[in-house]
C-alpha positions in Angstrom: 0.0 0.0 0.0 1.3 3.4 -1.0 2.0 5.9 1.8 -0.6 8.4 0.5 -3.3 5.7 0.7 -2.2 4.8 4.2 -2.3 8.4 5.4 -5.9 8.7 4.1 -6.9 5.5 5.9 -5.3 6.7 9.1 -7.2 9.9 8.9 -10.4 8.0 8.1 -10.0 5.9 11.3 -9.3 9.0 13.4 -12.5 10.6 12.1 -14.4 7.6 13.1 -12.8 6.7 16.5 -10.9 9.8 17.6 -7.7 7.8 18.2 -5.5 5.1 16.6 -2.8 2.9 17.9 0.4 1.9 16.1 -0.3 -1.8 16.9 -3.7 -1.8 15.3 -2.6 0.2 12.3 0.3 -2.2 11.6 -2.2 -5.1 11.5 -5.0 -3.3 9.6 -2.7 -1.6 7.0 -0.1 -4.5 6.8 2.8 -2.1 7.3 5.7 -2.1 9.6 5.6 -0.2 12.9 8.4 2.1 11.7 6.4 3.0 8.6 3.3 3.8 10.7 5.3 6.0 13.0 6.7 7.9 10.0 3.1 8.3 8.7 1.9 9.7 12.1 4.8 12.1 12.2 4.0 13.4 8.7 0.4 13.9 9.6 1.3 15.7 12.9 3.6 18.1 11.0 0.6 19.1 9.0 -1.5 19.5 12.2 -3.9 16.8 11.2 -3.4 14.8 14.4 -1.4 14.7 17.6 0.9 11.8 18.4 0.6 10.0 21.7 2.6 7.1 23.3 1.7 4.2 21.0 -0.5 6.0 18.6 -2.3 9.3 17.9 -5.5 11.3 18.6 -7.5 13.7 16.5 -6.3 17.3 16.3 -8.2 19.7 18.5 -9.2 21.7 15.4 -11.0 20.0 12.6 -9.2 20.6 9.3 -10.4 20.1 5.8 -8.4 17.1 4.6 -6.2 17.8 1.5 -7.6 16.0 -1.6 -4.5 13.8 -1.9 -5.5 12.2 1.4 -9.2 11.9 0.5 -8.7 10.1 -2.8 -8.4 6.6 -1.1 -11.5 7.1 1.1 -14.7 5.3 0.0 -13.0 4.6 -3.3 -15.2 1.8 -4.5 -18.3 3.8 -3.7 -17.0 6.8 -5.5 -16.3 4.7 -8.6 -19.8 3.3 -8.6 -21.3 6.8 -8.2 -19.1 8.1 -11.1 -20.2 5.2 -13.3 -23.9 6.0 -12.6 -23.3 9.6 -13.3 -21.6 8.8 -16.6 -24.8 7.0 -17.8 -26.6 10.4 -17.6 -24.3 11.8 -20.3 -26.3 10.4 -23.2 -25.9 11.3 -26.8 -28.3 14.2 -26.3 -25.8 15.8 -23.8 -23.1 17.8 -25.6 -21.6 19.9 -22.8 -20.8 19.1 -19.1 -19.5 21.1 -16.2 -17.4 19.4 -13.6 -16.6 20.8 -10.2 -13.6 19.6 -8.2 -13.5 16.7 -5.8 -12.5 13.0 -5.7 -15.9 11.7 -7.1 -16.0 14.2 -10.0 -12.4 13.2 -10.7 -13.6 9.6 -11.1 -16.4 10.8 -13.4 -13.9 12.7 -15.5 -12.0 9.5 -16.1 -15.2 7.7 -17.0 -16.1 10.4 -19.5 -12.6 10.6 -20.9 -12.4 6.8 -21.4 -15.7 6.8 -23.3 -14.1 8.3 -26.3 -17.1 10.4 -27.5 -17.0 14.0 -28.5 -17.9 16.2 -25.5 -17.3 19.7 -24.3 -16.2 19.7 -20.7 -15.8 22.9 -18.6 -14.0 22.5 -15.3 -12.3 24.6 -12.6 -10.3 21.7 -11.3 -6.6 21.5 -12.3 -6.3 17.7 -11.7 -9.4 17.0 -13.9 -8.0 19.3 -16.6 -4.7 17.4 -16.5 -6.5 14.1 -16.9 -8.7 15.3 -19.7 -6.1 17.4 -21.6 -4.7 14.2 -23.3 -8.1 13.0 -24.5 -8.4 14.2 -28.1 -12.2 13.7 -28.2 -12.8 16.1 -25.3 -13.2 19.8 -26.0 -11.8 21.1 -22.7 -12.4 24.5 -21.2 -10.6 25.5 -18.0 -11.6 28.5 -16.0 -8.9 30.8 -14.6 -8.8 31.8 -10.9 -6.9 31.4 -7.7 -5.7 27.9 -6.8 -7.0 26.1 -3.7 -4.3 23.6 -2.8 -6.7 21.5 -0.7 -8.9 20.7 -3.6 -6.9 21.7 -6.7 -9.7 24.0 -7.7 -9.5 27.4 -9.4 -11.8 29.8 -7.4 -12.6 33.4 -6.9 -13.7 36.4 -9.0 -11.7 35.4 -12.1 -13.3 31.9 -12.2 -16.7 33.4 -11.4 -16.5 35.8 -14.4 -15.3 33.0 -16.7 -18.4 31.0 -15.8 -20.9 33.9 -16.1 -21.3 33.7 -19.9 -21.4 29.9 -20.3 -24.5 27.6 -20.9 -24.1 23.9 -20.3 -26.4 20.9 -20.6 -25.4 19.3 -17.3 -23.3 20.2 -14.2 -21.9 17.6 -11.8 -20.8 18.9 -8.5 -18.9 17.3 -5.6 -19.8 18.6 -2.1 -18.7 18.2 1.5 -22.2 18.0 2.9 -25.8 17.7 1.7 -29.0 18.1 3.8 -32.6 18.6 3.1 -32.7 21.7 5.3 -29.1 22.9 5.0 -28.7 22.4 1.2 -25.3 21.6 -0.2 -22.1 22.9 1.4 -18.4 23.0 1.3 -15.6 24.0 3.7 -14.5 27.2 2.0 -16.6 30.3 1.3 -14.8 31.3 -1.8 -15.1 27.8 -3.3 -18.8 27.9 -2.4 -19.3 31.0 -4.5 -17.5 29.6 -7.5 -19.4 26.3 -7.2 -22.7 28.3 -7.2 -21.5 30.1 -10.4 -20.9 26.8 -12.0 -24.4 25.6 -11.0 -26.0 28.5 -12.7 -24.5 27.5 -16.1 -27.0 24.6 -16.4 -30.7 24.0 -15.7 -29.9 20.5 -14.4 -27.4 20.1 -11.5 -26.4 16.6 -10.3 -24.6 16.3 -6.9 -22.2 13.4 -6.5 -21.7 12.5 -2.8 -20.7 9.3 -1.1 -22.8 8.2 1.9 -20.5 9.9 4.5 -21.5 13.3 3.1 -25.3 12.8 3.3 -26.9 14.5 6.4 -23.7 16.5 7.0 -23.3 20.3 6.9 -20.0 22.0 6.1 -19.0 25.7 6.8 -20.2 27.4 3.6 -23.5 26.9 1.9 -23.2 26.5 -1.9 -27.0 26.5 -2.6 -30.3 25.5 -1.2 -31.6 22.0 -2.0 -34.2 23.4 -4.5 -31.3 24.2 -6.9 -30.3 20.6 -7.1 -32.1 18.2 -9.5 -30.5 14.9 -8.5 -28.3 13.3 -5.9 -26.2 10.2 -6.7 -24.9 8.5 -3.6 -24.2 5.0 -2.3 -26.1 2.5 -0.1 -24.2 3.6 3.0 -26.1 7.0 3.1 -28.5 7.6 6.0 -31.9 6.4 4.7 -33.8 8.8 6.9 -32.0 11.8 5.4 -32.5 10.3 1.9 -36.2 10.3 2.5 -36.1 13.9 3.6 -34.2 14.8 0.4 -36.8 13.0 -1.7 -39.6 14.8 0.0 -38.1 18.1 -1.2 -38.5 16.9 -4.8 -34.9 16.0 -5.5 -34.3 12.7 -7.4 -32.1 10.4 -5.4 -30.1 7.5 -6.9 -28.2 5.0 -4.7 -25.5 2.7 -6.1 
C-alpha cells in the first residue's frame, strides 16, 4: 500500500474513532511499525493529528483534509457513483460542467475513457490534467486562484469565466448535503464559485458518497431546491435520503 493511501486511511480511522494505535494500524494496513510511526509524524507536522505514546489522537481543530488524502476514502463507492453519473451523459448531452473533488475526478476518467466528443468545462486542475490528453474532449478550463486543498480554481476570475457559459449538465462534488441545509463545502470562496458553475446549467447533479449525506460544512453552496439529482451510495443515511426525496430531488443510490 502506498504511503498516500495509508495516510488517508489513518485519517479516516481518526475521524471515526478519535484515536488510533500503532499496533492496530500495523495489522490493519499491513505495514511495519516504523512506517506507521513515520506516517503519524508526517500527519502531525501538517497539524492533522497529535501523536501519543503508542498512537495518535485527532487534532483539537477539525481541518479540511487535503484532496490527496481523500482520494483513497470510500474509493469503490465513488467509482460506482461516477459510473452511474456517466450514464446520464447520453448522446443528447453535448456539454458538461465538472466541479472539483474526488468523485467528480472519477467521473472525468469515465467520460474521458468513453471516447465520444464532448465539451467539458472545469475549474479543477487535476481534472483538466487528466482530460487534456483526451483528443475527443473539447476542454475549457476557468482561470482563478488555486485552492491547494482541492486543486480548484476559485474566486472572481473563475466566477467571471463561468458567467457567460451555458451547459447541458453540471456535476458537483460537495462536503455536505442536507434537506434543510442544502449543499455545502468547507471554503466560502469555493462555495461562491461552485454556485456560479451551478448557474450555467438547468440540471445540476450532486455526487456525494454516503458519508456526506446528512452533513453540513461551513459554507453553503446552494439551497436544495437548486439541485435536480443526488447520486450516492447505499451507505447513506436512509432517513436523510427520505427527507431529500420529500423536497423533490431525485435520489439514486448505487
